[in-house]
C-alpha positions in Angstrom: 148.3 97.1 29.7 146.7 100.2 31.3 146.0 100.1 35.0 142.2 99.9 34.7 142.4 96.8 32.5 145.0 95.3 34.8 142.7 95.8 37.8 139.8 94.2 35.8 142.0 91.1 35.1 142.8 90.9 38.9 139.1 91.0 39.6 138.5 88.3 37.0 141.1 86.1 38.7 139.4 86.5 42.0 136.0 85.8 40.5 137.3 82.6 38.9 138.2 81.1 42.3 136.2 78.1 43.5 133.2 79.0 45.7 134.8 77.5 48.8 137.8 79.8 48.5 135.8 83.0 47.8 133.6 82.3 50.8 136.7 82.0 53.0 138.7 85.1 51.9 136.5 87.6 53.7 138.3 90.4 55.5 141.0 90.4 52.8 141.7 93.6 50.9 143.1 93.0 47.4 144.7 95.9 45.7 146.9 96.8 42.8 150.0 98.9 43.1 152.5 99.7 40.4 155.7 98.9 42.2 156.7 96.5 45.0 159.0 97.6 47.9 162.4 98.7 46.5 164.7 95.7 45.7 162.1 93.0 46.5 161.4 91.8 43.0 157.9 90.7 44.1 154.9 90.2 41.8 152.5 90.1 44.8 152.5 90.2 48.5 150.3 88.8 51.3 150.3 90.7 54.6 148.3 89.4 57.5 147.8 86.4 59.7 147.3 83.2 57.8 144.0 81.5 58.7 145.5 78.5 60.4 147.5 80.8 62.7 144.5 82.7 64.0 143.2 82.3 67.5 139.5 83.2 67.7 138.4 84.3 64.3 139.2 87.1 62.0 141.4 90.0 63.0 139.9 93.5 63.2 142.2 94.8 60.4 141.8 93.1 57.1 144.6 91.1 55.6 146.1 92.6 52.5 147.1 91.1 49.1 148.9 93.5 46.8 149.5 92.7 43.1 152.3 94.6 41.6 151.5 95.8 38.0 154.8 96.8 36.5 156.8 93.7 37.5 154.1 91.5 36.1 154.0 93.5 32.9 157.8 93.2 32.6 157.8 89.4 33.3 155.1 88.6 30.7 155.1 88.2 27.0 151.8 89.6 25.6 148.3 90.0 27.0 147.6 86.3 27.5 150.8 85.9 29.5 149.9 88.9 31.6 146.5 87.4 32.4 148.2 84.1 33.4 150.8 85.8 35.5 148.1 87.7 37.3 146.1 84.5 37.9 149.1 82.7 39.3 150.1 85.7 41.5 146.5 86.0 42.9 146.4 82.3 43.6 149.8 82.4 45.2 149.0 85.2 47.6 145.6 83.7 48.5 147.3 80.4 49.2 149.5 82.3 51.8 146.2 83.5 53.4 145.3 79.9 53.8 148.7 79.1 55.4 150.4 77.4 52.4 154.1 77.9 52.5 156.5 79.1 49.7 158.0 75.6 49.6 154.6 73.9 49.1 153.6 76.5 46.5 156.8 75.7 44.5 156.0 71.9 44.8 152.5 72.8 43.3 154.0 74.9 40.5 153.0 78.3 41.9 156.4 79.4 43.3 
């Protein structure tokens, strides 16, 4: 899958979020990069301060969610699987923005 199509699928995953989630992910930059940090094996990464840990509103700098294209393409079998892996990765990283832990995400089937 070419990068432009991959980015479009990421945008579709964000657009499919429930309204309450979309309203609360302001000040979050979501981007696509080809590769994660060396040796990490990540499909996505949340960087920022989870909402429950904030004292006094949003930080000046936006939180960041990065979706890594090449590892997702390698992990998936076919276009439908790529779309599902992107959806799960976006949900997983947005969940971190809301303060949901890795352990809880695994319990919910998103780990």
